[in-house]
N, CA, C and O atoms as a Tinker XYZ file with bonds, in Angstrom:
   468  protein
     1  N    -18.201000   10.796000  -11.636000    73     2
     2  CA   -18.168000    9.646000  -12.525000    64     1     3
     3  C    -16.728000    9.207000  -12.699000    63     2     4     5
     4  O    -16.089000    9.555000  -13.691000    81     3
     5  N    -16.206000    8.441000  -11.737000    73     3     6
     6  CA   -14.815000    8.023000  -11.758000    64     5     7
     7  C    -14.583000    6.751000  -12.541000    63     6     8     9
     8  O    -13.459000    6.480000  -12.964000    81     7
     9  N    -15.623000    5.969000  -12.740000    73     7    10
    10  CA   -15.457000    4.712000  -13.449000    64     9    11
    11  C    -16.088000    4.819000  -14.832000    63    10    12    13
    12  O    -16.884000    5.715000  -15.114000    81    11
    13  N    -15.702000    3.874000  -15.681000    73    11    14
    14  CA   -16.251000    3.853000  -17.035000    64    13    15
    15  C    -17.755000    3.622000  -16.955000    63    14    16    17
    16  O    -18.229000    2.883000  -16.092000    81    15
    17  N    -18.501000    4.252000  -17.848000    73    15    18
    18  CA   -19.942000    4.044000  -17.844000    64    17    19
    19  C    -20.284000    2.570000  -18.034000    63    18    20    21
    20  O    -19.591000    1.841000  -18.744000    81    19
    21  N    -21.355000    2.154000  -17.393000    73    19    22
    22  CA   -21.764000    0.752000  -17.439000    64    21    23
    23  C    -22.685000    0.541000  -18.636000    63    22    24    25
    24  O    -23.847000    0.946000  -18.612000    81    23
    25  N    -22.161000   -0.095000  -19.684000    73    23    26
    26  CA   -22.939000   -0.345000  -20.886000    64    25    27
    27  C    -23.439000   -1.778000  -20.941000    63    26    28    29
    28  O    -24.068000   -2.186000  -21.918000    81    27
    29  N    -23.162000   -2.537000  -19.899000    73    27    30
    30  CA   -23.571000   -3.934000  -19.890000    64    29    31
    31  C    -25.093000   -4.054000  -19.952000    63    30    32    33
    32  O    -25.642000   -4.909000  -20.647000    81    31
    33  N    -25.751000   -3.177000  -19.209000    73    31    34
    34  CA   -27.211000   -3.209000  -19.171000    64    33    35
    35  C    -27.790000   -2.952000  -20.556000    63    34    36    37
    36  O    -28.743000   -3.612000  -20.970000    81    35
    37  N    -27.207000   -1.985000  -21.274000    73    35    38
    38  CA   -27.727000   -1.653000  -22.594000    64    37    39
    39  C    -27.419000   -2.741000  -23.623000    63    38    40    41
    40  O    -28.225000   -2.993000  -24.519000    81    39
    41  N    -26.260000   -3.384000  -23.499000    73    39    42
    42  CA   -25.903000   -4.393000  -24.492000    64    41    43
    43  C    -26.623000   -5.710000  -24.259000    63    42    44    45
    44  O    -26.802000   -6.493000  -25.192000    81    43
    45  N    -27.043000   -5.966000  -23.010000    73    43    46
    46  CA   -27.788000   -7.205000  -22.746000    64    45    47
    47  C    -29.141000   -7.198000  -23.438000    63    46    48    49
    48  O    -29.634000   -8.241000  -23.866000    81    47
    49  N    -29.730000   -6.034000  -23.544000    73    47    50
    50  CA   -31.039000   -5.946000  -24.184000    64    49    51
    51  C    -30.924000   -6.116000  -25.690000    63    50    52    53
    52  O    -31.919000   -6.373000  -26.368000    81    51
    53  N    -29.731000   -5.977000  -26.205000    73    51    54
    54  CA   -29.518000   -6.139000  -27.642000    64    53    55
    55  C    -29.462000   -4.797000  -28.328000    63    54    56    57
    56  O    -30.070000   -3.826000  -27.875000    81    55
    57  N    -28.737000   -4.747000  -29.413000    73    55    58
    58  CA   -28.565000   -3.496000  -30.139000    64    57    59
    59  C    -29.860000   -3.048000  -30.797000    63    58    60    61
    60  O    -30.094000   -1.849000  -30.948000    81    59
    61  N    -30.708000   -4.000000  -31.191000    73    59    62
    62  CA   -31.940000   -3.618000  -31.872000    64    61    63
    63  C    -32.936000   -2.992000  -30.924000    63    62    64    65
    64  O    -33.759000   -2.172000  -31.333000    81    63
    65  N    -32.868000   -3.377000  -29.635000    73    63    66
    66  CA   -33.847000   -2.880000  -28.675000    64    65    67
    67  C    -33.560000   -1.438000  -28.264000    63    66    68    69
    68  O    -34.460000   -0.760000  -27.768000    81    67
    69  N    -32.344000   -0.951000  -28.454000    73    67    70
    70  CA   -32.003000    0.405000  -28.079000    64    69    71
    71  C    -32.431000    1.370000  -29.173000    63    70    72    73
    72  O    -32.266000    1.105000  -30.364000    81    71
    73  N    -32.976000    2.479000  -28.744000    73    71    74
    74  CA   -33.369000    3.489000  -29.725000    64    73    75
    75  C    -32.143000    4.289000  -30.139000    63    74    76    77
    76  O    -31.077000    4.170000  -29.535000    81    75
    77  N    -32.301000    5.076000  -31.140000    73    75    78
    78  CA   -31.209000    5.896000  -31.650000    64    77    79
    79  C    -30.765000    6.895000  -30.579000    63    78    80    81
    80  O    -29.568000    7.137000  -30.420000    81    79
    81  N    -31.705000    7.469000  -29.855000    73    79    82
    82  CA   -31.370000    8.434000  -28.806000    64    81    83
    83  C    -30.581000    7.768000  -27.678000    63    82    84    85
    84  O    -29.647000    8.360000  -27.139000    81    83
    85  N    -30.956000    6.539000  -27.321000    73    83    86
    86  CA   -30.231000    5.837000  -26.262000    64    85    87
    87  C    -28.799000    5.512000  -26.691000    63    86    88    89
    88  O    -27.866000    5.598000  -25.893000    81    87
    89  N    -28.643000    5.139000  -27.958000    73    87    90
    90  CA   -27.298000    4.869000  -28.478000    64    89    91
    91  C    -26.439000    6.128000  -28.454000    63    90    92    93
    92  O    -25.281000    6.086000  -28.039000    81    91
    93  N    -27.006000    7.245000  -28.897000    73    91    94
    94  CA   -26.271000    8.499000  -28.898000    64    93    95
    95  C    -25.936000    8.935000  -27.468000    63    94    96    97
    96  O    -24.856000    9.466000  -27.209000    81    95
    97  N    -26.863000    8.707000  -26.559000    73    95    98
    98  CA   -26.615000    9.054000  -25.160000    64    97    99
    99  C    -25.477000    8.217000  -24.589000    63    98   100   101
   100  O    -24.634000    8.730000  -23.853000    81    99
   101  N    -25.452000    6.933000  -24.926000    73    99   102
   102  CA   -24.388000    6.055000  -24.442000    64   101   103
   103  C    -23.040000    6.470000  -25.018000    63   102   104   105
   104  O    -22.041000    6.490000  -24.299000    81   103
   105  N    -23.002000    6.799000  -26.298000    73   103   106
   106  CA   -21.761000    7.246000  -26.933000    64   105   107
   107  C    -21.308000    8.568000  -26.325000    63   106   108   109
   108  O    -20.114000    8.773000  -26.107000    81   107
   109  N    -22.256000    9.469000  -26.048000    73   107   110
   110  CA   -21.924000   10.752000  -25.440000    64   109   111
   111  C    -21.323000   10.549000  -24.048000    63   110   112   113
   112  O    -20.318000   11.177000  -23.715000    81   111
   113  N    -21.923000    9.687000  -23.239000    73   111   114
   114  CA   -21.410000    9.429000  -21.892000    64   113   115
   115  C    -20.013000    8.815000  -21.954000    63   114   116   117
   116  O    -19.139000    9.170000  -21.162000    81   115
   117  N    -19.807000    7.906000  -22.882000    73   115   118
   118  CA   -18.487000    7.289000  -23.028000    64   117   119
   119  C    -17.447000    8.319000  -23.464000    63   118   120   121
   120  O    -16.333000    8.343000  -22.939000    81   119
   121  N    -17.809000    9.162000  -24.418000    73   119   122
   122  CA   -16.895000   10.201000  -24.890000    64   121   123
   123  C    -16.570000   11.182000  -23.767000    63   122   124   125
   124  O    -15.419000   11.589000  -23.609000    81   123
   125  N    -17.570000   11.556000  -22.997000    73   123   126
   126  CA   -17.362000   12.466000  -21.874000    64   125   127
   127  C    -16.441000   11.833000  -20.830000    63   126   128   129
   128  O    -15.560000   12.501000  -20.290000    81   127
   129  N    -16.643000   10.563000  -20.552000    73   127   130
   130  CA   -15.787000    9.860000  -19.592000    64   129   131
   131  C    -14.348000    9.786000  -20.095000    63   130   132   133
   132  O    -13.412000   10.019000  -19.330000    81   131
   133  N    -14.165000    9.464000  -21.380000    73   131   134
   134  CA   -12.812000    9.397000  -21.947000    64   133   135
   135  C    -12.121000   10.758000  -21.900000    63   134   136   137
   136  O    -10.927000   10.836000  -21.611000    81   135
   137  N    -12.862000   11.830000  -22.183000    73   135   138
   138  CA   -12.286000   13.175000  -22.135000    64   137   139
   139  C    -11.825000   13.517000  -20.721000    63   138   140   141
   140  O    -10.752000   14.093000  -20.540000    81   139
   141  N    -12.625000   13.166000  -19.725000    73   139   142
   142  CA   -12.239000   13.437000  -18.336000    64   141   143
   143  C    -11.001000   12.634000  -17.937000    63   142   144   145
   144  O    -10.108000   13.154000  -17.267000    81   143
   145  N    -10.951000   11.374000  -18.347000    73   143   146
   146  CA    -9.800000   10.546000  -18.004000    64   145   147
   147  C     -8.529000   11.058000  -18.674000    63   146   148   149
   148  O     -7.460000   11.050000  -18.064000    81   147
   149  N     -8.639000   11.503000  -19.922000    73   147   150
   150  CA    -7.467000   12.055000  -20.602000    64   149   151
   151  C     -7.021000   13.354000  -19.947000    63   150   152   153
   152  O     -5.824000   13.629000  -19.867000    81   151
   153  N     -7.969000   14.152000  -19.479000    73   151   154
   154  CA    -7.624000   15.392000  -18.798000    64   153   155
   155  C     -6.921000   15.094000  -17.472000    63   154   156   157
   156  O     -5.993000   15.806000  -17.088000    81   155
   157  N     -7.356000   14.055000  -16.781000    73   155   158
   158  CA    -6.706000   13.658000  -15.533000    64   157   159
   159  C     -5.273000   13.192000  -15.774000    63   158   160   161
   160  O     -4.400000   13.427000  -14.939000    81   159
   161  N     -5.025000   12.541000  -16.896000    73   159   162
   162  CA    -3.689000   12.014000  -17.180000    64   161   163
   163  C     -2.747000   13.080000  -17.725000    63   162   164   165
   164  O     -1.574000   12.791000  -17.961000    81   163
   165  N     -3.221000   14.291000  -17.928000    73   163   166
   166  CA    -2.407000   15.425000  -18.360000    64   165   167
   167  C     -1.706000   15.154000  -19.690000    63   166   168   169
   168  O     -0.525000   15.461000  -19.846000    81   167
   169  N     -2.418000   14.592000  -20.625000    73   167   170
   170  CA    -1.855000   14.284000  -21.939000    64   169   171
   171  C     -1.489000   15.566000  -22.681000    63   170   172   173
   172  O     -0.475000   15.610000  -23.377000    81   171
   173  N     -2.304000   16.606000  -22.538000    73   171   174
   174  CA    -2.044000   17.855000  -23.258000    64   173   175
   175  C     -0.726000   18.477000  -22.807000    63   174   176   177
   176  O      0.048000   18.956000  -23.636000    81   175
   177  N     -0.467000   18.475000  -21.504000    73   175   178
   178  CA     0.786000   19.042000  -21.004000    64   177   179
   179  C      1.983000   18.231000  -21.493000    63   178   180   181
   180  O      3.035000   18.791000  -21.799000    81   179
   181  N      1.821000   16.919000  -21.565000    73   179   182
   182  CA     2.906000   16.066000  -22.045000    64   181   183
   183  C      3.201000   16.339000  -23.523000    63   182   184   185
   184  O      4.367000   16.402000  -23.914000    81   183
   185  N      2.180000   16.497000  -24.333000    73   183   186
   186  CA     2.411000   16.766000  -25.756000    64   185   187
   187  C      3.027000   18.149000  -25.953000    63   186   188   189
   188  O      3.842000   18.332000  -26.857000    81   187
   189  N      2.649000   19.134000  -25.118000    73   187   190
   190  CA     3.286000   20.450000  -25.207000    64   189   191
   191  C      4.767000   20.343000  -24.860000    63   190   192   193
   192  O      5.603000   21.002000  -25.477000    81   191
   193  N      5.084000   19.517000  -23.879000    73   191   194
   194  CA     6.474000   19.316000  -23.491000    64   193   195
   195  C      7.258000   18.659000  -24.629000    63   194   196   197
   196  O      8.418000   19.003000  -24.856000    81   195
   197  N      6.644000   17.730000  -25.334000    73   195   198
   198  CA     7.323000   17.066000  -26.449000    64   197   199
   199  C      7.573000   18.021000  -27.614000    63   198   200   201
   200  O      8.514000   17.829000  -28.384000    81   199
   201  N      6.735000   19.048000  -27.744000    73   199   202
   202  CA     6.924000   20.021000  -28.829000    64   201   203
   203  C      7.943000   21.101000  -28.456000    63   202   204   205
   204  O      8.258000   21.966000  -29.273000    81   203
   205  N      8.453000   21.053000  -27.237000    73   203   206
   206  CA     9.447000   22.017000  -26.776000    64   205   207
   207  C     10.703000   21.252000  -26.355000    63   206   208   209
   208  O     10.896000   20.996000  -25.167000    81   207
   209  N     11.559000   20.885000  -27.311000    73   207   210
   210  CA    12.704000   20.018000  -26.974000    64   209   211
   211  C     13.699000   20.650000  -26.006000    63   210   212   213
   212  O     14.280000   19.936000  -25.188000    81   211
   213  N     13.917000   21.967000  -26.069000    73   211   214
   214  CA    14.880000   22.594000  -25.161000    64   213   215
   215  C     14.376000   22.555000  -23.720000    63   214   216   217
   216  O     15.155000   22.360000  -22.787000    81   215
   217  N     13.080000   22.739000  -23.549000    73   215   218
   218  CA    12.508000   22.650000  -22.203000    64   217   219
   219  C     12.604000   21.218000  -21.691000    63   218   220   221
   220  O     12.886000   20.994000  -20.514000    81   219
   221  N     12.373000   20.258000  -22.563000    73   219   222
   222  CA    12.482000   18.844000  -22.188000    64   221   223
   223  C     13.913000   18.497000  -21.784000    63   222   224   225
   224  O     14.126000   17.793000  -20.796000    81   223
   225  N     14.888000   18.984000  -22.538000    73   223   226
   226  CA    16.292000   18.739000  -22.198000    64   225   227
   227  C     16.628000   19.376000  -20.860000    63   226   228   229
   228  O     17.285000   18.757000  -20.023000    81   227
   229  N     16.178000   20.624000  -20.652000    73   227   230
   230  CA    16.457000   21.323000  -19.401000    64   229   231
   231  C     15.851000   20.572000  -18.206000    63   230   232   233
   232  O     16.516000   20.397000  -17.186000    81   231
   233  N     14.616000   20.136000  -18.327000    73   231   234
   234  CA    13.975000   19.399000  -17.239000    64   233   235
   235  C     14.692000   18.081000  -16.956000    63   234   236   237
   236  O     14.814000   17.675000  -15.801000    81   235
   237  N     15.164000   17.418000  -17.999000    73   235   238
   238  CA    15.904000   16.172000  -17.805000    64   237   239
   239  C     17.254000   16.410000  -17.135000    63   238   240   241
   240  O     17.692000   15.599000  -16.320000    81   239
   241  N     17.912000   17.512000  -17.472000    73   239   242
   242  CA    19.190000   17.838000  -16.825000    64   241   243
   243  C     18.969000   18.113000  -15.341000    63   242   244   245
   244  O     19.699000   17.595000  -14.495000    81   243
   245  N     17.976000   18.918000  -15.029000    73   243   246
   246  CA    17.684000   19.255000  -13.626000    64   245   247
   247  C     17.302000   18.004000  -12.838000    63   246   248   249
   248  O     17.773000   17.809000  -11.718000    81   247
   249  N     16.456000   17.164000  -13.413000    73   247   250
   250  CA    16.052000   15.954000  -12.685000    64   249   251
   251  C     17.224000   14.986000  -12.538000    63   250   252   253
   252  O     17.311000   14.284000  -11.530000    81   251
   253  N     18.118000   14.932000  -13.511000    73   251   254
   254  CA    19.307000   14.082000  -13.401000    64   253   255
   255  C     20.246000   14.556000  -12.311000    63   254   256   257
   256  O     20.803000   13.748000  -11.568000    81   255
   257  N     20.425000   15.873000  -12.215000    73   255   258
   258  CA    21.274000   16.419000  -11.147000    64   257   259
   259  C     20.663000   16.110000   -9.790000    63   258   260   261
   260  O     21.367000   15.677000   -8.877000    81   259
   261  N     19.372000   16.327000   -9.648000    73   259   262
   262  CA    18.712000   16.054000   -8.369000    64   261   263
   263  C     18.808000   14.572000   -8.007000    63   262   264   265
   264  O     19.044000   14.223000   -6.851000    81   263
   265  N     18.627000   13.719000   -8.988000    73   263   266
   266  CA    18.726000   12.280000   -8.736000    64   265   267
   267  C     20.153000   11.902000   -8.325000    63   266   268   269
   268  O     20.341000   11.096000   -7.414000    81   267
   269  N     21.144000   12.470000   -8.983000    73   267   270
   270  CA    22.535000   12.185000   -8.650000    64   269   271
   271  C     22.904000   12.650000   -7.251000    63   270   272   273
   272  O     23.585000   11.934000   -6.517000    81   271
   273  N     22.456000   13.850000   -6.875000    73   271   274
   274  CA    22.734000   14.357000   -5.528000    64   273   275
   275  C     22.050000   13.473000   -4.494000    63   274   276   277
   276  O     22.638000   13.169000   -3.456000    81   275
   277  N     20.832000   13.062000   -4.761000    73   275   278
   278  CA    20.113000   12.186000   -3.834000    64   277   279
   279  C     20.811000   10.849000   -3.657000    63   278   280   281
   280  O     20.916000   10.341000   -2.540000    81   279
   281  N     21.280000   10.286000   -4.738000    73   279   282
   282  CA    21.990000    9.004000   -4.655000    64   281   283
   283  C     23.297000    9.169000   -3.877000    63   282   284   285
   284  O     23.645000    8.320000   -3.057000    81   283
   285  N     24.013000   10.252000   -4.133000    73   283   286
   286  CA    25.281000   10.482000   -3.432000    64   285   287
   287  C     25.056000   10.646000   -1.930000    63   286   288   289
   288  O     25.775000   10.060000   -1.121000    81   287
   289  N     24.062000   11.439000   -1.565000    73   287   290
   290  CA    23.778000   11.625000   -0.139000    64   289   291
   291  C     23.314000   10.329000    0.511000    63   290   292   293
   292  O     23.727000   10.002000    1.624000    81   291
   293  N     22.467000    9.602000   -0.177000    73   291   294
   294  CA    21.985000    8.333000    0.363000    64   293   295
   295  C     23.091000    7.327000    0.554000    63   294   296   297
   296  O     23.157000    6.655000    1.583000    81   295
   297  N     23.964000    7.216000   -0.435000    73   295   298
   298  CA    25.071000    6.265000   -0.318000    64   297   299
   299  C     26.035000    6.681000    0.785000    63   298   300   301
   300  O     26.556000    5.829000    1.505000    81   299
   301  N     26.277000    7.977000    0.924000    73   299   302
   302  CA    27.166000    8.459000    1.986000    64   301   303
   303  C     26.613000    8.096000    3.361000    63   302   304   305
   304  O     27.343000    7.621000    4.231000    81   303
   305  N     25.325000    8.323000    3.545000    73   303   306
   306  CA    24.690000    7.978000    4.820000    64   305   307
   307  C     24.753000    6.473000    5.070000    63   306   308   309
   308  O     25.048000    6.033000    6.181000    81   307
   309  N     24.476000    5.695000    4.035000    73   307   310
   310  CA    24.501000    4.240000    4.155000    64   309   311
   311  C     25.910000    3.740000    4.490000    63   310   312   313
   312  O     26.080000    2.899000    5.373000    81   311
   313  N     26.906000    4.255000    3.789000    73   311   314
   314  CA    28.290000    3.819000    4.031000    64   313   315
   315  C     28.755000    4.219000    5.426000    63   314   316   317
   316  O     29.441000    3.449000    6.098000    81   315
   317  N     28.381000    5.429000    5.866000    73   315   318
   318  CA    28.760000    5.865000    7.211000    64   317   319
   319  C     28.123000    4.976000    8.270000    63   318   320   321
   320  O     28.754000    4.656000    9.277000    81   319
   321  N     26.891000    4.581000    8.048000    73   319   322
   322  CA    26.215000    3.688000    8.990000    64   321   323
   323  C     26.890000    2.326000    9.037000    63   322   324   325
   324  O     27.074000    1.766000   10.118000    81   323
   325  N     27.257000    1.792000    7.897000    73   323   326
   326  CA    27.940000    0.495000    7.840000    64   325   327
   327  C     29.295000    0.576000    8.548000    63   326   328   329
   328  O     29.653000   -0.323000    9.309000    81   327
   329  N     30.037000    1.638000    8.303000    73   327   330
   330  CA    31.340000    1.792000    8.953000    64   329   331
   331  C     31.169000    1.897000   10.467000    63   330   332   333
   332  O     31.946000    1.319000   11.227000    81   331
   333  N     30.158000    2.630000   10.897000    73   331   334
   334  CA    29.901000    2.768000   12.336000    64   333   335
   335  C     29.584000    1.410000   12.968000    63   334   336   337
   336  O     30.098000    1.079000   14.036000    81   335
   337  N     28.736000    0.632000   12.298000    73   335   338
   338  CA    28.383000   -0.703000   12.808000    64   337   339
   339  C     29.621000   -1.601000   12.837000    63   338   340   341
   340  O     29.820000   -2.344000   13.798000    81   339
   341  N     30.449000   -1.541000   11.805000    73   339   342
   342  CA    31.667000   -2.356000   11.774000    64   341   343
   343  C     32.626000   -1.952000   12.893000    63   342   344   345
   344  O     33.282000   -2.809000   13.485000    81   343
   345  N     32.709000   -0.663000   13.183000    73   343   346
   346  CA    33.560000   -0.224000   14.285000    64   345   347
   347  C     33.047000   -0.756000   15.622000    63   346   348   349
   348  O     33.828000   -1.159000   16.484000    81   347
   349  N     31.727000   -0.749000   15.779000    73   347   350
   350  CA    31.148000   -1.268000   17.021000    64   349   351
   351  C     31.401000   -2.770000   17.147000    63   350   352   353
   352  O     31.700000   -3.263000   18.235000    81   351
   353  N     31.283000   -3.490000   16.044000    73   351   354
   354  CA    31.554000   -4.926000   16.074000    64   353   355
   355  C     33.036000   -5.205000   16.324000    63   354   356   357
   356  O     33.381000   -6.177000   16.997000    81   355
   357  N     33.900000   -4.368000   15.792000    73   355   358
   358  CA    35.332000   -4.526000   16.014000    64   357   359
   359  C     35.710000   -4.273000   17.463000    63   358   360   361
   360  O     36.659000   -4.864000   17.977000    81   359
   361  N     34.972000   -3.404000   18.112000    73   359   362
   362  CA    35.258000   -3.095000   19.520000    64   361   363
   363  C     34.857000   -4.238000   20.445000    63   362   364   365
   364  O     35.292000   -4.283000   21.595000    81   363
   365  N     34.028000   -5.164000   19.954000    73   363   366
   366  CA    33.592000   -6.287000   20.780000    64   365   367
   367  C     34.661000   -7.362000   20.910000    63   366   368   369
   368  O     34.533000   -8.269000   21.733000    81   367
   369  N     35.707000   -7.268000   20.110000    73   367   370
   370  CA    36.804000   -8.238000   20.119000    64   369   371
   371  C     36.327000   -9.674000   19.910000    63   370   372   373
   372  O     36.717000  -10.583000   20.643000    81   371
   373  N     35.496000   -9.859000   18.922000    73   371   374
   374  CA    35.089000  -11.217000   18.563000    64   373   375
   375  C     36.283000  -11.919000   17.939000    63   374   376   377
   376  O     37.047000  -11.280000   17.216000    81   375
   377  N     36.472000  -13.207000   18.189000    73   375   378
   378  CA    37.700000  -13.901000   17.802000    64   377   379
   379  C     38.096000  -13.730000   16.332000    63   378   380   381
   380  O     39.099000  -13.075000   16.049000    81   379
   381  N     37.359000  -14.283000   15.418000    73   379   382
   382  CA    37.751000  -14.254000   14.002000    64   381   383
   383  C     37.156000  -13.039000   13.308000    63   382   384   385
   384  O     37.827000  -12.361000   12.530000    81   383
   385  N     35.900000  -12.776000   13.598000    73   383   386
   386  CA    35.196000  -11.683000   12.929000    64   385   387
   387  C     35.789000  -10.343000   13.321000    63   386   388   389
   388  O     35.869000   -9.434000   12.495000    81   387
   389  N     36.204000  -10.210000   14.571000    73   387   390
   390  CA    36.761000   -8.939000   15.045000    64   389   391
   391  C     37.998000   -8.535000   14.277000    63   390   392   393
   392  O     38.135000   -7.366000   13.915000    81   391
   393  N     38.913000   -9.471000   14.013000    73   391   394
   394  CA    40.124000   -9.161000   13.253000    64   393   395
   395  C     39.796000   -8.761000   11.818000    63   394   396   397
   396  O     40.370000   -7.820000   11.270000    81   395
   397  N     38.870000   -9.491000   11.230000    73   395   398
   398  CA    38.465000   -9.208000    9.849000    64   397   399
   399  C     37.833000   -7.816000    9.758000    63   398   400   401
   400  O     38.159000   -7.036000    8.864000    81   399
   401  N     36.938000   -7.517000   10.681000    73   399   402
   402  CA    36.264000   -6.219000   10.676000    64   401   403
   403  C     37.271000   -5.101000   10.970000    63   402   404   405
   404  O     37.203000   -4.030000   10.367000    81   403
   405  N     38.188000   -5.347000   11.882000    73   403   406
   406  CA    39.203000   -4.339000   12.195000    64   405   407
   407  C     40.054000   -4.025000   10.974000    63   406   408   409
   408  O     40.397000   -2.865000   10.744000    81   407
   409  N     40.398000   -5.037000   10.190000    73   407   410
   410  CA    41.153000   -4.800000    8.956000    64   409   411
   411  C     40.357000   -3.949000    7.977000    63   410   412   413
   412  O     40.898000   -3.032000    7.360000    81   411
   413  N     39.081000   -4.254000    7.836000    73   411   414
   414  CA    38.235000   -3.489000    6.906000    64   413   415
   415  C     38.137000   -2.035000    7.358000    63   414   416   417
   416  O     38.277000   -1.116000    6.550000    81   415
   417  N     37.895000   -1.831000    8.652000    73   415   418
   418  CA    37.775000   -0.467000    9.175000    64   417   419
   419  C     39.087000    0.281000    9.007000    63   418   420   421
   420  O     39.078000    1.461000    8.657000    81   419
   421  N     40.205000   -0.372000    9.248000    73   419   422
   422  CA    41.513000    0.257000    9.097000    64   421   423
   423  C     41.745000    0.664000    7.638000    63   422   424   425
   424  O     42.243000    1.759000    7.374000    81   423
   425  N     41.395000   -0.190000    6.711000    73   423   426
   426  CA    41.559000    0.116000    5.283000    64   425   427
   427  C     40.687000    1.303000    4.894000    63   426   428   429
   428  O     41.143000    2.208000    4.193000    81   427
   429  N     39.452000    1.303000    5.339000    73   427   430
   430  CA    38.533000    2.396000    4.991000    64   429   431
   431  C     39.023000    3.711000    5.588000    63   430   432   433
   432  O     39.025000    4.737000    4.908000    81   431
   433  N     39.437000    3.689000    6.853000    73   431   434
   434  CA    39.928000    4.919000    7.470000    64   433   435
   435  C     41.198000    5.412000    6.780000    63   434   436   437
   436  O     41.383000    6.619000    6.625000    81   435
   437  N     42.055000    4.519000    6.376000    73   435   438
   438  CA    43.272000    4.904000    5.665000    64   437   439
   439  C     42.920000    5.569000    4.320000    63   438   440   441
   440  O     43.534000    6.565000    3.936000    81   439
   441  N     41.946000    5.019000    3.624000    73   439   442
   442  CA    41.523000    5.600000    2.349000    64   441   443
   443  C     40.879000    6.969000    2.546000    63   442   444   445
   444  O     41.051000    7.855000    1.709000    81   443
   445  N     40.139000    7.155000    3.641000    73   443   446
   446  CA    39.515000    8.438000    3.911000    64   445   447
   447  C     40.558000    9.497000    4.263000    63   446   448   449
   448  O     40.355000   10.678000    3.980000    81   447
   449  N     41.650000    9.099000    4.864000    73   447   450
   450  CA    42.693000   10.059000    5.263000    64   449   451
   451  C     43.596000   10.451000    4.101000    63   450   452   453
   452  O     44.262000   11.484000    4.167000    81   451
   453  N     43.634000    9.648000    3.036000    73   451   454
   454  CA    44.471000    9.984000    1.892000    64   453   455
   455  C     43.942000   11.240000    1.198000    63   454   456   457
   456  O     42.736000   11.426000    1.039000    81   455
   457  N     44.853000   12.063000    0.805000    73   455   458
   458  CA    44.474000   13.265000    0.059000    64   457   459
   459  C     44.711000   12.978000   -1.408000    63   458   460   461
   460  O     45.814000   12.607000   -1.808000    81   459
   461  N     43.665000   13.151000   -2.211000    73   459   462
   462  CA    43.766000   12.817000   -3.636000    64   461   463
   463  C     44.159000   14.007000   -4.482000    63   462   464   465
   464  O     44.294000   13.873000   -5.698000    81   463
   465  N     44.347000   15.168000   -3.877000    73   463   466
   466  CA    44.707000   16.345000   -4.679000    64   465   467
   467  C     46.080000   16.842000   -4.339000    63   466   468
   468  O     46.542000   17.824000   -4.919000    81   467
């Protein structure tokens, strides 16, 4: 039962036409469906996490470090690829673009060779 129970059929007949047992059965099915959906969304685990602030802080620190390392590695790969492409374009000796790209590559290589410590 992945979807919400279909109550359209019962409501079309009107509230007076439904017996008390049918109403209770419909409410029971709806309650059962809501309980399953809440269990799927892991609400209980989330509320336990909110009641444990130190665990929440620790998980946020770990996820922040992982996100930062991922961004650093991704940017490094991206920048290296751009520099490689610019070097290839500079080697083509295009009239105006080649000089501009050569200047950029020279500046970047000079900055990479500088020792900051």
